[in-house]
N, C-alpha and C positions, 0 to 999 in steps of 0.2 A: 352272550352276544357274539355273533360271527364277526371276525375281524380279518377277513381275507383280502380286503382292498388295501390300497396304498396308505390310506389315512386312518385305519383302524375304526371304520364306521361300517354299519351294516351294508352288505353288498347291494348295489343298485341305488343307494341314496345319494343323489348329487349334492354338490356343495351348496347350490342355491337353496335346496330344501333344508339342509342342515343349518343354514344361516338365517332361516326365516325368523324375524323378530318375535320375541316372546312377550314383550310388553311395550308400552308407549316409548319408554326411554331408549329402546334399541332401534327404533325407526329413524331413518335418516331421510331428509327431504319432506315434501308435502307440508311445509310450514303454513300454507294458506288455510288448510283444513284442520291441521293438528296443533297450530299455535294456540296461544292463550285465548284468542278470540275466534279460533277455528270451530267450525260447526261440529266436528267429530271429537274434539278434545274432551268435552264434558262427559261423553259416553265412555271414554277410556281412562278417565282419571279415577284411580282407586279411592281417593279422598272423598269423592262425591258419593260413592256407594252405588248400589244397584238402582236402576231407574228405568222408566219407560223408554223404549227405543222405537222411533218411527221407521216405516219401510223406506228403503233407499235404493237408488240406482248409482253404482259407482261407474263412472265413465272416464276412460283414459287409455293411453297406449299400453301395450304389454309391459310387464316388469315394473309397474309403478305401485304395486302393493294392494291391489284390489282384494285378492283372496286373503292376504295377511290381515288386512284391516277387518274384514268380515269375521275371521276367526277370533281376533282379539276382542271384538265387540261381544261375541258370544262368551268368551272366557271371562272377560271383565265383569260381565253381568250375570254370570252363572246360568246361562241358557244353553239348552241343547243346540248343537250346530249340525245341521243336515245339509250336506253339499250335493248338488245335482248339476250335472253337465247337460246343457241344452243340446249338445251334439248327439248324444245317444240316449236321451231320456224321453219318456212318453207321459201322457196325461195320467196313466196308472201310477207312474213313479211319483208324480206330484200329489196324487190323492193319498198315496202311502205316507208321504212326508207330512201332509196335513193331518192325517189320522194320528200319527205319532205325536204331533204337537198338541192336538186336542186331548190326547191321553195324558200328556204332561200337565195341561191346564186342569184337568179333572182330578189330578193327583195333588193339586195345590201348588204347582210350579208355574213359572212364567212360560209364555209361548216360545216355541223354538224359533231360532233364526234359520230360515230356509234360504240357503245361498244358491242362486242359479247362475252358474258361470256361462258366459257366452249367451246371455238371455236373448239377444237379438236374433238368435237362430231359431227360437221358438216361433211357431206360426201364431197368427192372431188368435186362433181358438185356444192354443196352449197358453198363451199369455193371459187371456181373459178367464181361463179356468181358475186362475189364482185370485181373481178379484174379490169374491165373496169372503174367502178366508182372510184376506188382507183387511177388508172393511169390518169384519166381525172380530178382528183381533185374534184370530185363531193361529196366525203365524206372523212373524216379522219377516217380510220379504227383503232380501238384499240381492239385487241383480248386478252382474258385472258385464260390461260391454266395452268393446273397443270402437264401436261405431256410434255416430251421433244419435242419441236417443230420440231426437225429434223426427228422424227418418226411420229408425230401426224399431221403435216401440210404439204400441198403440197409445192413443190419447187417454184411454181409460186407465192404463197402467201409470202413465205419466202424471195423471191427476191424483193418484193415490200414493205416490212415492217421491221423495225429495231426490233430485238429481245432484250428485256431488262429483265435481270434476277433479280428477287427479292428473298431474302433469309429469312429464319426463323429469327424471332426476338430473341435476346439473353435474358437471364433471367433478366438482369439489365434493359433492355428496357421495358420488360413486367411489372416489379415492378413499374417503373415510370408511366406506363399506368394505372395500378391498383390503385396506390395512387391518381392519377387524378380522376379516376372514383369514388372513395370513397367520394371525396370532391366536385366535380363539380356539378353545378346546373342541368346539363344535365344527371348527373349520380345518385349517391345515396345521394347527398346533405348532407353528414355528419351524416346521420341517423344511421349508424353503423360504427364501428371502427375495425381496424385490425392491428396487429403488423407487423413489417417488416418480421419477421419469417414466419408469416402466408402468407403474400404476396409472399415470396420466395417459399413457398410450392406450392402455386397455379401456379406460373411461372414454377417451375420445372416439374409440371405435365401436362403442356400445349403444350409441343413439339414445342415451338416457334410460336404458333398460337395465335394471339391477340384475335380472336373471341372466341376461346375456353377458354382462360384465363378470359375474361370478363363474359362468360357464367357461369363458375364455381363460380366466385365472386358473381354474381347475385343470383345463386341458394343458395349459402351459406348464403347470406344476407337475402333472403326470409326466410330461415330456422330459423335464429337468431331472426328476427323480430316477426315471428309467435310464437316463444317461449318466447317473452317478454324480450329479452336480447338486448344488444347494442354492444357486442364485438364478432367478429368472432374468433373462436378458431380453433386449428389444427383439432380437431375432427369434426367440422362442415364442413371443407374442405373435409376431407376424406369421410364423409357421403354424400357429394355432387357428389362424383365420384364413379360410380359402379365398375370401374376398371381403371387402368392407361390409359390415353388418347393415345392409340396406333397410331403412325404416319404411319402405313403401309397400303398401298392401293393395294390390290391384283390385281386390274385391271388398275392401273395407273403407274406413273413414279417410285413410290416407289418399284413396282414389279421388275423393272430392277436394281435400285440402290442397294436394299438390297440383292438380289440374287448375285449381283456383289461383294458386300462386303463379303458375306458368302463364295463364291468360293475363293476370294483372301485371306481370313483368313485361309481357309483350305490349300490352296497352300503355304501360309506363315508359316504353321506348328503351328499356334496359336489356340489350341483347345478351349480355353475359349472364345476367340473372336468369333470363328465360332459358338459355342453354343449360344451365345447371338443373333447373326443374325438368327440362326435357330429358336430360341424362338420367335423372332419378326415375322417371317413368319408364325409360327404355330398359334400364338395368333391373327395375322391379317387375318387368314383364307386362306392362300395360299394352293393350291392344293398339297398335299404331294407327289403325283406321279410326279409332276413337279420337286420338290426338289430332289427326288430319281433319276430321269433321269439325272439331272445335276451332281449328285455325280458319276453316271456311266461314264459320259463324263470326269469328272475330274480324275477319277481313270485311264482312258486310256491316257489322255493327259498329266497330271502333275505327275503321279506316274509311269505309264507304267511298264516297266520291272524291275524297281528298287524294286518292290514288286508285282509280278504277282497275289498274292492273293487279292490285292486291288480290281481289277476288278471283281473277283469272288464274293467277299463280297458285293460290291456295286450292282451287278446284282441281287444277292439274296435278298438284301434289297428292290430293286425296285419291285420284285415279291411279297415279303411279304407285303409291304405297300399296294399294289394294292389289296391284298386278305383280309387283316384285317382292312384297313381303319384307321380312327382316332376315338378316341384320342390315341389308343394303338400304332398306327404307329409312334408316336413321339419317341418311345423307340428304335426301330431298326434304325431310322434316326439319333438319337443321338449317338448310338453306332458306326455306320458307319462313322459319321462325326468325331468322336474322332479318330477312327482307321486311317482314311485317313489323318487327320491333323498330326498325329504322324508318319506316314509312311515315308520312304525315298522318295525323289522326283527326278524324271527324266523325261524330255520331249524329250529325244533323239529319241524315236520311232516316236513321233509326228513330230519332225523336219525331220526325215528321209523320211517319206512318203510325206511330203510337198515338200522336195527337189526333190524327184523322180517325183512327179506330175508336178512340175515346169519345169523340163527338158523335159518331154513328151509334155507338152503344148507348150514348146518352139521349138518343132520340132524334138526332139531326138526320132527316131522310127526305129532302125535298123531292118532288116529282121530277122525272127527267123532262127537260124543256122540249117542247114540241119539235123544234127544229133539229134536235139531236136524236130524236127517236128513229128507230129503224124504219126506212121508207118501204111501203108495200110494193110500189112500182117505181123503179128508178130512183133518181136523186130527190131528196126532200126539197121542195121549192123554197122552204124557209131557211135552209142551211147554206151558209156561205163557205165555199170551198177555199181553204187557205191558199192553195196553189194558184188560185185565180186572182189573188190579191197581191199588190206590190209589197214586197218585203216578206211575203209568205206568212203573215200573221193577221188573223181576223179579230176584230174587237167584239165579236158576238159573245153573248153570255153562255158559259159552259155549265155552270151550276149555280142556281140562285142561292142566296144567303151566304154560301161559302166564299162568294166573291169578296166578302169583307174580311175573310180569314187569311192567315199566312202560315202555312204549315212548315214549309221548307225554307230555312234561312241558312245559306251556305256559310262556311267558315272562310275567312280570307287566308286560306292555307292550301298549298298543293294545287291540284287540279280544281278544287272547289273555288279557288280564287278566280279561275277562268269562268266558272259557272256563275259566280257572283256578278262578274262584269256582263255576262250574257243576259242575266235576269234584269239587270239595271236598264238594258236596252229593250227587253221584251215587255216588261210590265207596263210601261206607258201605253203601248199599243193595246194591251188587254184592259186598260183602264183599271188596273189593280194597284193596291197600295204598294209602295216600295218597301 
């Protein structure tokens, strides 16, 4: 064994790889799926013995153990493990894996576990090339994805594989893992020490990602040993992290989750929470034009006529951000986020058009009344011109049947309260219900 690195392990093998769990007992976290009632526990329990394994999709953030669990499933059940990365693999690679598994079956062995990492990166054709082998039991497919399977995978794959969600490790679990890495013969072998406070700092900066936590620990340990010291300090951890380990992925599932949290915080009138999520997107490299467009939609849908200026401000921000770009664009984005969060909220206009559309789609389509049709020559003699009527409101019928309906009901809040008062004066003239 070559032992040229600091920790007497093969060159190039990172701490996170060395500390990969070898059995169920070494795994920390994921109690929901690995506990006694967990869906995976039975397949990893040596007391249960070898058993049939269904195809599965492991869905969760990076560093939560997707690859580790797939390997343990293969090892615990004496199956061949074939690992494929969807980033650089082709259908030919999939066929080769399937042929290897079929050869195992013909030799009297169980079907191989074909693990497809980043399976969401496969095209529809690539995903569905696996279907027959899965249906016929020629392989056990285990896919790993960081993106929501409902969006990233085909319905055909989802109908043939159980989706198992893995979650971020909490800080307490990460501290247990880091303590083990400090002492383990596969880890740092006690060559450096760290206080609980230091380990908690690493955990808090790792975003629930075990791989990141171990990478930070290893980087800090290297720094300490090169300096001839034996104790990792808080400053060593901070020096090992260029910036906070941001958990935002502008092209992945975090894109949807964080913009959702952002919009819901603005809708919920919590400006500080909204600014946090805005900062997460800015630091994560989200397209500022996307954020601005979502603010325009929110101004229309969630504020509406309770504050008509909201849409004007949001639209102006969208134009400004497109013109000036980043980093200056963060300033109008922040200003508009605060304004919209603190604005009165009403979705009554949004509900009104949805109700009207639903009626039309449901078949409500009365003919245009004769007096409202386009006149061939001059003014239609049956049409009453509102400007010729005292008060400027004509009681003529504008749409039959719909006269009995009421789509728009203003909220008694903000500017809509003014509209509510106006409608109470207008509707009697139109002979419409209040």
